[in-house]
LOKE-866954 format. One record per residue (C-alpha): residue number from 1; x, y, z. Coordinates in Angstrom, 1 decimal, padded with zeros to 4 digits, always signed. Each point is the difference from the previous one (the first is absolute). Layout:
N
<fido><seq>NUM</seq><c1>X</c1><c2>Y</c2><c3>Z</c3></fido>
...
REM end
This chain:
278
<fido><seq>1</seq><c1>+013.7</c1><c2>-013.0</c2><c3>-005.9</c3></fido>
<fido><seq>2</seq><c1>+002.7</c1><c2>+001.8</c2><c3>-002.0</c3></fido>
<fido><seq>3</seq><c1>+003.0</c1><c2>+001.6</c2><c3>+001.6</c3></fido>
<fido><seq>4</seq><c1>+002.0</c1><c2>+002.9</c2><c3>-001.4</c3></fido>
<fido><seq>5</seq><c1>+002.4</c1><c2>+002.7</c2><c3>+000.8</c3></fido>
<fido><seq>6</seq><c1>-001.3</c1><c2>+002.8</c2><c3>+002.3</c3></fido>
<fido><seq>7</seq><c1>+002.4</c1><c2>+002.8</c2><c3>-000.2</c3></fido>
<fido><seq>8</seq><c1>-001.3</c1><c2>+003.5</c2><c3>+000.1</c3></fido>
<fido><seq>9</seq><c1>+000.5</c1><c2>+000.5</c2><c3>-003.7</c3></fido>
<fido><seq>10</seq><c1>-002.8</c1><c2>-002.6</c2><c3>-000.5</c3></fido>
<fido><seq>11</seq><c1>+000.6</c1><c2>-002.5</c2><c3>-002.7</c3></fido>
<fido><seq>12</seq><c1>-002.3</c1><c2>-002.1</c2><c3>-002.1</c3></fido>
<fido><seq>13</seq><c1>-003.7</c1><c2>-000.2</c2><c3>+000.5</c3></fido>
<fido><seq>14</seq><c1>-002.6</c1><c2>-002.6</c2><c3>-000.9</c3></fido>
<fido><seq>15</seq><c1>-003.3</c1><c2>+000.3</c2><c3>-001.8</c3></fido>
<fido><seq>16</seq><c1>-002.9</c1><c2>+002.2</c2><c3>+000.9</c3></fido>
<fido><seq>17</seq><c1>-003.3</c1><c2>-000.7</c2><c3>+001.8</c3></fido>
<fido><seq>18</seq><c1>-003.5</c1><c2>+001.2</c2><c3>+000.5</c3></fido>
<fido><seq>19</seq><c1>+000.2</c1><c2>+003.1</c2><c3>+002.3</c3></fido>
<fido><seq>20</seq><c1>-003.5</c1><c2>-000.5</c2><c3>+001.3</c3></fido>
<fido><seq>21</seq><c1>+001.1</c1><c2>-002.2</c2><c3>+002.9</c3></fido>
<fido><seq>22</seq><c1>-001.1</c1><c2>+000.3</c2><c3>+003.6</c3></fido>
<fido><seq>23</seq><c1>+000.5</c1><c2>+003.3</c2><c3>+001.8</c3></fido>
<fido><seq>24</seq><c1>+002.3</c1><c2>-001.0</c2><c3>+002.7</c3></fido>
<fido><seq>25</seq><c1>+003.6</c1><c2>+000.4</c2><c3>+000.9</c3></fido>
<fido><seq>26</seq><c1>+001.2</c1><c2>-003.6</c2><c3>+000.2</c3></fido>
<fido><seq>27</seq><c1>+002.9</c1><c2>+000.5</c2><c3>+002.4</c3></fido>
<fido><seq>28</seq><c1>-000.4</c1><c2>-000.9</c2><c3>+003.7</c3></fido>
<fido><seq>29</seq><c1>+002.4</c1><c2>+001.9</c2><c3>+002.2</c3></fido>
<fido><seq>30</seq><c1>+001.0</c1><c2>+000.1</c2><c3>+003.6</c3></fido>
<fido><seq>31</seq><c1>-002.5</c1><c2>+002.9</c2><c3>+000.7</c3></fido>
<fido><seq>32</seq><c1>-002.7</c1><c2>-002.6</c2><c3>-000.5</c3></fido>
<fido><seq>33</seq><c1>+001.6</c1><c2>-002.1</c2><c3>+002.7</c3></fido>
<fido><seq>34</seq><c1>+000.5</c1><c2>+003.0</c2><c3>+002.3</c3></fido>
<fido><seq>35</seq><c1>-003.7</c1><c2>+000.9</c2><c3>-000.2</c3></fido>
<fido><seq>36</seq><c1>-000.9</c1><c2>-003.5</c2><c3>+000.9</c3></fido>
<fido><seq>37</seq><c1>+002.5</c1><c2>-000.2</c2><c3>+002.9</c3></fido>
<fido><seq>38</seq><c1>-001.0</c1><c2>+003.3</c2><c3>+001.5</c3></fido>
<fido><seq>39</seq><c1>-003.7</c1><c2>-000.1</c2><c3>-000.5</c3></fido>
<fido><seq>40</seq><c1>-001.0</c1><c2>-003.6</c2><c3>-000.1</c3></fido>
<fido><seq>41</seq><c1>+002.6</c1><c2>-001.8</c2><c3>+002.1</c3></fido>
<fido><seq>42</seq><c1>-000.7</c1><c2>+002.4</c2><c3>+002.9</c3></fido>
<fido><seq>43</seq><c1>-003.6</c1><c2>-001.3</c2><c3>+000.0</c3></fido>
<fido><seq>44</seq><c1>+000.9</c1><c2>-003.7</c2><c3>-000.4</c3></fido>
<fido><seq>45</seq><c1>-000.7</c1><c2>-000.8</c2><c3>+003.7</c3></fido>
<fido><seq>46</seq><c1>-001.2</c1><c2>+001.4</c2><c3>+003.3</c3></fido>
<fido><seq>47</seq><c1>+003.1</c1><c2>-001.0</c2><c3>+001.9</c3></fido>
<fido><seq>48</seq><c1>+002.7</c1><c2>+002.2</c2><c3>+001.3</c3></fido>
<fido><seq>49</seq><c1>+002.8</c1><c2>+001.5</c2><c3>-002.1</c3></fido>
<fido><seq>50</seq><c1>+002.3</c1><c2>-002.6</c2><c3>+001.5</c3></fido>
<fido><seq>51</seq><c1>-002.3</c1><c2>-002.8</c2><c3>-001.0</c3></fido>
<fido><seq>52</seq><c1>-000.2</c1><c2>+001.3</c2><c3>-003.6</c3></fido>
<fido><seq>53</seq><c1>+003.8</c1><c2>+000.4</c2><c3>-000.1</c3></fido>
<fido><seq>54</seq><c1>+000.3</c1><c2>-003.7</c2><c3>+000.9</c3></fido>
<fido><seq>55</seq><c1>-002.4</c1><c2>-001.1</c2><c3>-002.7</c3></fido>
<fido><seq>56</seq><c1>+001.3</c1><c2>-003.1</c2><c3>-001.7</c3></fido>
<fido><seq>57</seq><c1>+002.0</c1><c2>+000.9</c2><c3>-003.1</c3></fido>
<fido><seq>58</seq><c1>-001.8</c1><c2>-002.5</c2><c3>-002.1</c3></fido>
<fido><seq>59</seq><c1>-003.4</c1><c2>+001.6</c2><c3>+000.8</c3></fido>
<fido><seq>60</seq><c1>+001.2</c1><c2>+003.5</c2><c3>-000.7</c3></fido>
<fido><seq>61</seq><c1>+001.6</c1><c2>-001.1</c2><c3>-003.2</c3></fido>
<fido><seq>62</seq><c1>-003.3</c1><c2>-001.6</c2><c3>-001.1</c3></fido>
<fido><seq>63</seq><c1>-001.9</c1><c2>+003.2</c2><c3>+000.7</c3></fido>
<fido><seq>64</seq><c1>+002.4</c1><c2>+002.1</c2><c3>-002.0</c3></fido>
<fido><seq>65</seq><c1>+000.0</c1><c2>-002.5</c2><c3>-002.9</c3></fido>
<fido><seq>66</seq><c1>-003.8</c1><c2>+000.0</c2><c3>+000.0</c3></fido>
<fido><seq>67</seq><c1>-000.1</c1><c2>+003.8</c2><c3>-000.2</c3></fido>
<fido><seq>68</seq><c1>+002.4</c1><c2>+000.0</c2><c3>-003.0</c3></fido>
<fido><seq>69</seq><c1>-002.1</c1><c2>-002.6</c2><c3>-001.7</c3></fido>
<fido><seq>70</seq><c1>-003.1</c1><c2>+002.0</c2><c3>+000.4</c3></fido>
<fido><seq>71</seq><c1>+001.7</c1><c2>+003.1</c2><c3>-001.4</c3></fido>
<fido><seq>72</seq><c1>+001.5</c1><c2>-001.9</c2><c3>-002.9</c3></fido>
<fido><seq>73</seq><c1>-003.3</c1><c2>-001.5</c2><c3>-001.2</c3></fido>
<fido><seq>74</seq><c1>-001.1</c1><c2>+003.5</c2><c3>-001.0</c3></fido>
<fido><seq>75</seq><c1>+003.0</c1><c2>+000.1</c2><c3>-002.3</c3></fido>
<fido><seq>76</seq><c1>-000.7</c1><c2>-003.5</c2><c3>-001.4</c3></fido>
<fido><seq>77</seq><c1>+003.1</c1><c2>-001.3</c2><c3>+001.7</c3></fido>
<fido><seq>78</seq><c1>+000.6</c1><c2>-003.1</c2><c3>+002.2</c3></fido>
<fido><seq>79</seq><c1>+002.3</c1><c2>+000.3</c2><c3>+003.0</c3></fido>
<fido><seq>80</seq><c1>+001.6</c1><c2>-003.4</c2><c3>+000.7</c3></fido>
<fido><seq>81</seq><c1>+000.5</c1><c2>-001.5</c2><c3>+003.5</c3></fido>
<fido><seq>82</seq><c1>+003.7</c1><c2>+000.4</c2><c3>-000.4</c3></fido>
<fido><seq>83</seq><c1>-000.4</c1><c2>+003.8</c2><c3>+000.2</c3></fido>
<fido><seq>84</seq><c1>-001.0</c1><c2>-000.3</c2><c3>+003.7</c3></fido>
<fido><seq>85</seq><c1>+003.5</c1><c2>+000.4</c2><c3>+001.4</c3></fido>
<fido><seq>86</seq><c1>+001.2</c1><c2>+002.9</c2><c3>-002.2</c3></fido>
<fido><seq>87</seq><c1>-003.3</c1><c2>+001.8</c2><c3>+000.7</c3></fido>
<fido><seq>88</seq><c1>+000.5</c1><c2>-000.3</c2><c3>+003.7</c3></fido>
<fido><seq>89</seq><c1>+003.7</c1><c2>+001.1</c2><c3>-000.3</c3></fido>
<fido><seq>90</seq><c1>-001.0</c1><c2>+003.2</c2><c3>-001.9</c3></fido>
<fido><seq>91</seq><c1>-002.6</c1><c2>+000.8</c2><c3>+002.6</c3></fido>
<fido><seq>92</seq><c1>+002.4</c1><c2>-000.6</c2><c3>+002.9</c3></fido>
<fido><seq>93</seq><c1>+002.8</c1><c2>+002.0</c2><c3>-001.5</c3></fido>
<fido><seq>94</seq><c1>-002.0</c1><c2>+002.9</c2><c3>-001.4</c3></fido>
<fido><seq>95</seq><c1>-002.3</c1><c2>+001.2</c2><c3>+002.8</c3></fido>
<fido><seq>96</seq><c1>+000.7</c1><c2>+003.6</c2><c3>-001.0</c3></fido>
<fido><seq>97</seq><c1>+001.4</c1><c2>+002.0</c2><c3>-002.8</c3></fido>
<fido><seq>98</seq><c1>+003.4</c1><c2>+000.9</c2><c3>+001.6</c3></fido>
<fido><seq>99</seq><c1>+001.4</c1><c2>-003.4</c2><c3>-001.0</c3></fido>
<fido><seq>100</seq><c1>-000.4</c1><c2>+000.6</c2><c3>-003.7</c3></fido>
<fido><seq>101</seq><c1>+002.9</c1><c2>+001.4</c2><c3>-002.0</c3></fido>
<fido><seq>102</seq><c1>-000.8</c1><c2>+002.4</c2><c3>-002.8</c3></fido>
<fido><seq>103</seq><c1>+002.2</c1><c2>-000.2</c2><c3>-003.2</c3></fido>
<fido><seq>104</seq><c1>+002.2</c1><c2>+003.1</c2><c3>-000.1</c3></fido>
<fido><seq>105</seq><c1>+000.2</c1><c2>+002.2</c2><c3>-003.0</c3></fido>
<fido><seq>106</seq><c1>+001.4</c1><c2>+003.4</c2><c3>-001.1</c3></fido>
<fido><seq>107</seq><c1>-002.6</c1><c2>+002.6</c2><c3>-001.1</c3></fido>
<fido><seq>108</seq><c1>+001.2</c1><c2>+001.6</c2><c3>-003.2</c3></fido>
<fido><seq>109</seq><c1>-003.1</c1><c2>+002.2</c2><c3>-000.8</c3></fido>
<fido><seq>110</seq><c1>-003.6</c1><c2>+000.6</c2><c3>+000.7</c3></fido>
<fido><seq>111</seq><c1>-002.7</c1><c2>+001.4</c2><c3>-002.3</c3></fido>
<fido><seq>112</seq><c1>-003.2</c1><c2>+001.5</c2><c3>+001.5</c3></fido>
<fido><seq>113</seq><c1>-003.0</c1><c2>+001.8</c2><c3>-001.5</c3></fido>
<fido><seq>114</seq><c1>-002.4</c1><c2>+002.0</c2><c3>+002.1</c3></fido>
<fido><seq>115</seq><c1>+001.3</c1><c2>-001.7</c2><c3>+003.1</c3></fido>
<fido><seq>116</seq><c1>-000.4</c1><c2>-003.5</c2><c3>-001.4</c3></fido>
<fido><seq>117</seq><c1>+003.0</c1><c2>-002.3</c2><c3>-000.3</c3></fido>
<fido><seq>118</seq><c1>+000.2</c1><c2>-001.1</c2><c3>-003.6</c3></fido>
<fido><seq>119</seq><c1>+003.1</c1><c2>-002.1</c2><c3>+000.4</c3></fido>
<fido><seq>120</seq><c1>+003.4</c1><c2>-000.4</c2><c3>+001.7</c3></fido>
<fido><seq>121</seq><c1>+003.2</c1><c2>-000.9</c2><c3>-001.7</c3></fido>
<fido><seq>122</seq><c1>+002.0</c1><c2>-002.3</c2><c3>+002.2</c3></fido>
<fido><seq>123</seq><c1>+003.2</c1><c2>-002.1</c2><c3>-000.2</c3></fido>
<fido><seq>124</seq><c1>+000.2</c1><c2>-003.4</c2><c3>+001.7</c3></fido>
<fido><seq>125</seq><c1>+003.4</c1><c2>-001.5</c2><c3>+000.7</c3></fido>
<fido><seq>126</seq><c1>+001.0</c1><c2>-003.5</c2><c3>-001.2</c3></fido>
<fido><seq>127</seq><c1>-001.1</c1><c2>-002.7</c2><c3>+002.3</c3></fido>
<fido><seq>128</seq><c1>-001.1</c1><c2>-003.6</c2><c3>+000.4</c3></fido>
<fido><seq>129</seq><c1>-003.6</c1><c2>-001.0</c2><c3>-000.5</c3></fido>
<fido><seq>130</seq><c1>-001.8</c1><c2>-003.3</c2><c3>+000.5</c3></fido>
<fido><seq>131</seq><c1>-002.5</c1><c2>-000.4</c2><c3>-002.9</c3></fido>
<fido><seq>132</seq><c1>-002.3</c1><c2>-002.4</c2><c3>-001.6</c3></fido>
<fido><seq>133</seq><c1>-001.9</c1><c2>+000.2</c2><c3>-003.3</c3></fido>
<fido><seq>134</seq><c1>-003.4</c1><c2>-001.7</c2><c3>+000.0</c3></fido>
<fido><seq>135</seq><c1>-002.6</c1><c2>-000.6</c2><c3>-002.7</c3></fido>
<fido><seq>136</seq><c1>-003.4</c1><c2>-000.9</c2><c3>+001.4</c3></fido>
<fido><seq>137</seq><c1>-003.5</c1><c2>+000.2</c2><c3>-001.4</c3></fido>
<fido><seq>138</seq><c1>-000.4</c1><c2>+003.6</c2><c3>+001.1</c3></fido>
<fido><seq>139</seq><c1>+002.4</c1><c2>+002.9</c2><c3>+000.8</c3></fido>
<fido><seq>140</seq><c1>-001.2</c1><c2>+000.1</c2><c3>+003.6</c3></fido>
<fido><seq>141</seq><c1>+000.6</c1><c2>-003.7</c2><c3>+000.5</c3></fido>
<fido><seq>142</seq><c1>+003.5</c1><c2>+000.4</c2><c3>-001.3</c3></fido>
<fido><seq>143</seq><c1>+000.8</c1><c2>+002.7</c2><c3>+002.5</c3></fido>
<fido><seq>144</seq><c1>-001.5</c1><c2>-001.9</c2><c3>+002.9</c3></fido>
<fido><seq>145</seq><c1>+001.7</c1><c2>-003.4</c2><c3>-000.7</c3></fido>
<fido><seq>146</seq><c1>+003.3</c1><c2>+001.8</c2><c3>-000.7</c3></fido>
<fido><seq>147</seq><c1>-000.2</c1><c2>+001.9</c2><c3>+003.3</c3></fido>
<fido><seq>148</seq><c1>-000.7</c1><c2>-003.1</c2><c3>+002.0</c3></fido>
<fido><seq>149</seq><c1>+003.1</c1><c2>-001.7</c2><c3>-001.4</c3></fido>
<fido><seq>150</seq><c1>+002.1</c1><c2>+003.1</c2><c3>+000.8</c3></fido>
<fido><seq>151</seq><c1>-001.6</c1><c2>+000.0</c2><c3>+003.5</c3></fido>
<fido><seq>152</seq><c1>+001.2</c1><c2>-003.5</c2><c3>+000.6</c3></fido>
<fido><seq>153</seq><c1>+003.5</c1><c2>+001.0</c2><c3>-001.0</c3></fido>
<fido><seq>154</seq><c1>-000.1</c1><c2>+002.9</c2><c3>+002.5</c3></fido>
<fido><seq>155</seq><c1>-001.3</c1><c2>-002.3</c2><c3>+002.7</c3></fido>
<fido><seq>156</seq><c1>+002.8</c1><c2>-002.5</c2><c3>+000.5</c3></fido>
<fido><seq>157</seq><c1>-000.2</c1><c2>-001.9</c2><c3>-003.4</c3></fido>
<fido><seq>158</seq><c1>+003.5</c1><c2>+001.3</c2><c3>-000.8</c3></fido>
<fido><seq>159</seq><c1>+003.6</c1><c2>-001.0</c2><c3>+000.6</c3></fido>
<fido><seq>160</seq><c1>+000.1</c1><c2>+001.7</c2><c3>+003.3</c3></fido>
<fido><seq>161</seq><c1>-003.1</c1><c2>-001.7</c2><c3>+001.2</c3></fido>
<fido><seq>162</seq><c1>-000.9</c1><c2>+003.3</c2><c3>+001.7</c3></fido>
<fido><seq>163</seq><c1>-002.6</c1><c2>+002.8</c2><c3>-000.4</c3></fido>
<fido><seq>164</seq><c1>+001.6</c1><c2>+002.6</c2><c3>-002.3</c3></fido>
<fido><seq>165</seq><c1>-002.2</c1><c2>+003.1</c2><c3>+000.7</c3></fido>
<fido><seq>166</seq><c1>-002.5</c1><c2>+002.0</c2><c3>-002.1</c3></fido>
<fido><seq>167</seq><c1>+000.8</c1><c2>+002.8</c2><c3>-002.4</c3></fido>
<fido><seq>168</seq><c1>-002.3</c1><c2>+002.4</c2><c3>-001.8</c3></fido>
<fido><seq>169</seq><c1>-001.1</c1><c2>+000.4</c2><c3>-002.6</c3></fido>
<fido><seq>170</seq><c1>-000.7</c1><c2>-003.5</c2><c3>-001.4</c3></fido>
<fido><seq>171</seq><c1>+000.1</c1><c2>+000.5</c2><c3>-003.7</c3></fido>
<fido><seq>172</seq><c1>-001.5</c1><c2>-001.7</c2><c3>-003.0</c3></fido>
<fido><seq>173</seq><c1>+001.4</c1><c2>+000.4</c2><c3>-003.5</c3></fido>
<fido><seq>174</seq><c1>-002.8</c1><c2>+000.1</c2><c3>-002.6</c3></fido>
<fido><seq>175</seq><c1>+000.6</c1><c2>-000.3</c2><c3>-003.7</c3></fido>
<fido><seq>176</seq><c1>-002.3</c1><c2>+001.5</c2><c3>-002.7</c3></fido>
<fido><seq>177</seq><c1>-000.3</c1><c2>+000.3</c2><c3>-003.7</c3></fido>
<fido><seq>178</seq><c1>+001.6</c1><c2>+003.1</c2><c3>-001.6</c3></fido>
<fido><seq>179</seq><c1>-003.3</c1><c2>+001.8</c2><c3>+000.1</c3></fido>
<fido><seq>180</seq><c1>-000.2</c1><c2>-000.5</c2><c3>+003.8</c3></fido>
<fido><seq>181</seq><c1>-003.5</c1><c2>-001.4</c2><c3>-000.3</c3></fido>
<fido><seq>182</seq><c1>+000.4</c1><c2>-003.7</c2><c3>+000.8</c3></fido>
<fido><seq>183</seq><c1>+001.8</c1><c2>-001.5</c2><c3>+003.0</c3></fido>
<fido><seq>184</seq><c1>+001.8</c1><c2>-003.4</c2><c3>-000.2</c3></fido>
<fido><seq>185</seq><c1>-001.0</c1><c2>-002.7</c2><c3>+002.4</c3></fido>
<fido><seq>186</seq><c1>+003.8</c1><c2>-000.5</c2><c3>+000.7</c3></fido>
<fido><seq>187</seq><c1>+000.4</c1><c2>+002.0</c2><c3>+003.2</c3></fido>
<fido><seq>188</seq><c1>+003.2</c1><c2>+000.3</c2><c3>+002.0</c3></fido>
<fido><seq>189</seq><c1>-000.2</c1><c2>+000.5</c2><c3>+003.7</c3></fido>
<fido><seq>190</seq><c1>+003.2</c1><c2>+001.3</c2><c3>+001.7</c3></fido>
<fido><seq>191</seq><c1>+001.2</c1><c2>+000.6</c2><c3>+003.5</c3></fido>
<fido><seq>192</seq><c1>+003.0</c1><c2>+002.2</c2><c3>+000.8</c3></fido>
<fido><seq>193</seq><c1>+002.5</c1><c2>-001.7</c2><c3>+002.4</c3></fido>
<fido><seq>194</seq><c1>+000.4</c1><c2>+001.9</c2><c3>+003.3</c3></fido>
<fido><seq>195</seq><c1>+003.3</c1><c2>+001.9</c2><c3>+000.4</c3></fido>
<fido><seq>196</seq><c1>+001.5</c1><c2>-002.6</c2><c3>+002.3</c3></fido>
<fido><seq>197</seq><c1>-000.4</c1><c2>-002.7</c2><c3>-002.7</c3></fido>
<fido><seq>198</seq><c1>+001.1</c1><c2>+002.0</c2><c3>-003.0</c3></fido>
<fido><seq>199</seq><c1>+003.6</c1><c2>-001.1</c2><c3>+000.1</c3></fido>
<fido><seq>200</seq><c1>-000.8</c1><c2>-003.7</c2><c3>+000.3</c3></fido>
<fido><seq>201</seq><c1>-003.6</c1><c2>-000.7</c2><c3>-001.0</c3></fido>
<fido><seq>202</seq><c1>-001.4</c1><c2>-003.1</c2><c3>+001.5</c3></fido>
<fido><seq>203</seq><c1>-000.9</c1><c2>-002.5</c2><c3>-002.7</c3></fido>
<fido><seq>204</seq><c1>-003.6</c1><c2>-001.2</c2><c3>-000.5</c3></fido>
<fido><seq>205</seq><c1>-001.0</c1><c2>-003.6</c2><c3>+000.5</c3></fido>
<fido><seq>206</seq><c1>-002.6</c1><c2>+000.5</c2><c3>-002.7</c3></fido>
<fido><seq>207</seq><c1>+001.7</c1><c2>-000.4</c2><c3>-003.4</c3></fido>
<fido><seq>208</seq><c1>-002.7</c1><c2>+002.2</c2><c3>-001.6</c3></fido>
<fido><seq>209</seq><c1>+001.4</c1><c2>+003.0</c2><c3>+001.9</c3></fido>
<fido><seq>210</seq><c1>+003.2</c1><c2>+001.7</c2><c3>-001.3</c3></fido>
<fido><seq>211</seq><c1>+002.3</c1><c2>+002.5</c2><c3>+001.7</c3></fido>
<fido><seq>212</seq><c1>+000.9</c1><c2>+002.6</c2><c3>-002.5</c3></fido>
<fido><seq>213</seq><c1>+002.1</c1><c2>+003.2</c2><c3>+000.0</c3></fido>
<fido><seq>214</seq><c1>-002.1</c1><c2>+002.8</c2><c3>-001.4</c3></fido>
<fido><seq>215</seq><c1>+002.2</c1><c2>+002.8</c2><c3>-001.3</c3></fido>
<fido><seq>216</seq><c1>-000.2</c1><c2>+003.6</c2><c3>+001.2</c3></fido>
<fido><seq>217</seq><c1>-003.2</c1><c2>+001.3</c2><c3>-001.6</c3></fido>
<fido><seq>218</seq><c1>-001.7</c1><c2>+003.3</c2><c3>-000.5</c3></fido>
<fido><seq>219</seq><c1>-003.8</c1><c2>-000.1</c2><c3>+000.2</c3></fido>
<fido><seq>220</seq><c1>-002.8</c1><c2>+002.5</c2><c3>-000.4</c3></fido>
<fido><seq>221</seq><c1>-002.5</c1><c2>-000.7</c2><c3>+002.9</c3></fido>
<fido><seq>222</seq><c1>-003.6</c1><c2>+001.2</c2><c3>+000.3</c3></fido>
<fido><seq>223</seq><c1>-002.1</c1><c2>-000.9</c2><c3>+003.1</c3></fido>
<fido><seq>224</seq><c1>-003.6</c1><c2>-001.3</c2><c3>-000.3</c3></fido>
<fido><seq>225</seq><c1>-002.5</c1><c2>-001.5</c2><c3>+002.4</c3></fido>
<fido><seq>226</seq><c1>-002.4</c1><c2>-002.9</c2><c3>-000.3</c3></fido>
<fido><seq>227</seq><c1>+000.1</c1><c2>-003.6</c2><c3>-001.3</c3></fido>
<fido><seq>228</seq><c1>+002.6</c1><c2>-001.3</c2><c3>-002.4</c3></fido>
<fido><seq>229</seq><c1>-001.6</c1><c2>-002.0</c2><c3>-002.7</c3></fido>
<fido><seq>230</seq><c1>+000.3</c1><c2>-000.1</c2><c3>-003.8</c3></fido>
<fido><seq>231</seq><c1>-002.4</c1><c2>+002.8</c2><c3>-000.6</c3></fido>
<fido><seq>232</seq><c1>+001.5</c1><c2>+002.4</c2><c3>+002.6</c3></fido>
<fido><seq>233</seq><c1>+003.6</c1><c2>-000.7</c2><c3>-001.0</c3></fido>
<fido><seq>234</seq><c1>-000.7</c1><c2>+000.7</c2><c3>-003.7</c3></fido>
<fido><seq>235</seq><c1>-001.7</c1><c2>+003.2</c2><c3>+001.0</c3></fido>
<fido><seq>236</seq><c1>+002.9</c1><c2>+001.1</c2><c3>+002.3</c3></fido>
<fido><seq>237</seq><c1>+002.6</c1><c2>-000.9</c2><c3>-002.6</c3></fido>
<fido><seq>238</seq><c1>-001.7</c1><c2>+002.2</c2><c3>-002.7</c3></fido>
<fido><seq>239</seq><c1>-000.6</c1><c2>+002.8</c2><c3>+002.5</c3></fido>
<fido><seq>240</seq><c1>+003.7</c1><c2>+000.0</c2><c3>+000.9</c3></fido>
<fido><seq>241</seq><c1>+000.9</c1><c2>+000.0</c2><c3>-003.7</c3></fido>
<fido><seq>242</seq><c1>-002.0</c1><c2>+003.2</c2><c3>-000.5</c3></fido>
<fido><seq>243</seq><c1>+001.7</c1><c2>+001.8</c2><c3>+002.9</c3></fido>
<fido><seq>244</seq><c1>+003.5</c1><c2>-001.1</c2><c3>-001.0</c3></fido>
<fido><seq>245</seq><c1>-000.1</c1><c2>+000.9</c2><c3>-003.7</c3></fido>
<fido><seq>246</seq><c1>+003.5</c1><c2>-001.5</c2><c3>-000.4</c3></fido>
<fido><seq>247</seq><c1>-000.2</c1><c2>-002.0</c2><c3>-003.2</c3></fido>
<fido><seq>248</seq><c1>+002.9</c1><c2>-002.4</c2><c3>-000.4</c3></fido>
<fido><seq>249</seq><c1>+001.5</c1><c2>+000.7</c2><c3>+003.4</c3></fido>
<fido><seq>250</seq><c1>-001.8</c1><c2>-002.8</c2><c3>+001.9</c3></fido>
<fido><seq>251</seq><c1>-000.7</c1><c2>-003.6</c2><c3>-000.7</c3></fido>
<fido><seq>252</seq><c1>-003.4</c1><c2>-000.3</c2><c3>-001.6</c3></fido>
<fido><seq>253</seq><c1>-001.0</c1><c2>-003.6</c2><c3>+000.6</c3></fido>
<fido><seq>254</seq><c1>+001.2</c1><c2>-000.8</c2><c3>+003.6</c3></fido>
<fido><seq>255</seq><c1>-001.1</c1><c2>+001.8</c2><c3>+003.2</c3></fido>
<fido><seq>256</seq><c1>+000.1</c1><c2>-000.5</c2><c3>+003.7</c3></fido>
<fido><seq>257</seq><c1>-002.9</c1><c2>+000.2</c2><c3>+002.5</c3></fido>
<fido><seq>258</seq><c1>+001.3</c1><c2>+000.7</c2><c3>+003.5</c3></fido>
<fido><seq>259</seq><c1>-002.3</c1><c2>-000.9</c2><c3>+002.9</c3></fido>
<fido><seq>260</seq><c1>+000.4</c1><c2>+001.5</c2><c3>+003.5</c3></fido>
<fido><seq>261</seq><c1>-003.3</c1><c2>-000.9</c2><c3>+001.8</c3></fido>
<fido><seq>262</seq><c1>-002.8</c1><c2>-002.5</c2><c3>+000.1</c3></fido>
<fido><seq>263</seq><c1>-001.4</c1><c2>-000.5</c2><c3>-003.5</c3></fido>
<fido><seq>264</seq><c1>-003.4</c1><c2>-000.8</c2><c3>+001.4</c3></fido>
<fido><seq>265</seq><c1>-000.2</c1><c2>+003.5</c2><c3>+001.6</c3></fido>
<fido><seq>266</seq><c1>-002.0</c1><c2>+002.5</c2><c3>-002.0</c3></fido>
<fido><seq>267</seq><c1>+002.8</c1><c2>+002.6</c2><c3>+000.3</c3></fido>
<fido><seq>268</seq><c1>+002.9</c1><c2>-002.3</c2><c3>-000.7</c3></fido>
<fido><seq>269</seq><c1>+003.3</c1><c2>+001.9</c2><c3>-000.6</c3></fido>
<fido><seq>270</seq><c1>+001.7</c1><c2>-001.0</c2><c3>-003.2</c3></fido>
<fido><seq>271</seq><c1>+002.3</c1><c2>+001.5</c2><c3>-002.6</c3></fido>
<fido><seq>272</seq><c1>+000.5</c1><c2>-000.6</c2><c3>-003.7</c3></fido>
<fido><seq>273</seq><c1>+003.6</c1><c2>+000.1</c2><c3>-001.2</c3></fido>
<fido><seq>274</seq><c1>+001.2</c1><c2>+000.7</c2><c3>-003.5</c3></fido>
<fido><seq>275</seq><c1>+003.6</c1><c2>-001.2</c2><c3>-000.6</c3></fido>
<fido><seq>276</seq><c1>+002.5</c1><c2>+002.3</c2><c3>-001.7</c3></fido>
<fido><seq>277</seq><c1>+001.9</c1><c2>-001.5</c2><c3>-002.8</c3></fido>
<fido><seq>278</seq><c1>+003.6</c1><c2>-000.8</c2><c3>+000.7</c3></fido>
REM end
């Protein structure tokens, strides 16, 4: 695995790859866990609610881990036994959307055509991000393994030994050739520190994760739905380039995919971000 910088202005990228990979999203998020907790855990026994509430922690942890492992196999990813505790913590602490903090931004402009949003121009303030750059056999594997490492950091594997809280979106920095046709296997997964931890970011126990200050950044953001794989990302990047028509004003070989909802969902909510040159 290679590590590298993950600031919003991108950085270097590795070599290309065959874009005919599997059509899946690769990242497992807490919506997968919530669907399991709400739909499947409720049917896990015929006892009373009180009896289910007193289910042994080890048994519940095993059920959640098994669910993640089943989901991950579809993405050619293995979920290790050590993920059982962080998975359970995310499930316990995120039984609803109100506990998630959305990254704040200032809207600078909007462009629409015939009622369709083409893009928004936004400014994001300087802030601390936990990030990791992975290089696996496929783009999807890089995202998934990177996210699981970030998840362990969120769930107590940090200097506070405490659950830090979830923020949205989880972003991935993708790097391409100058023609925007080939994506590098080096993928950066990044998590914005919640407001209460911005002044003094907890340090990760995992040396592969770095805490970096990303500078204030202006982005051009366009929403899209569906899976995020090599083919769809290349398509969205080139579609956004046509709408922007701003040659030279944006970085042309580094982009951000922002994910807000379950990537396994047919109507997953995502955004593609173009980064304005400093």
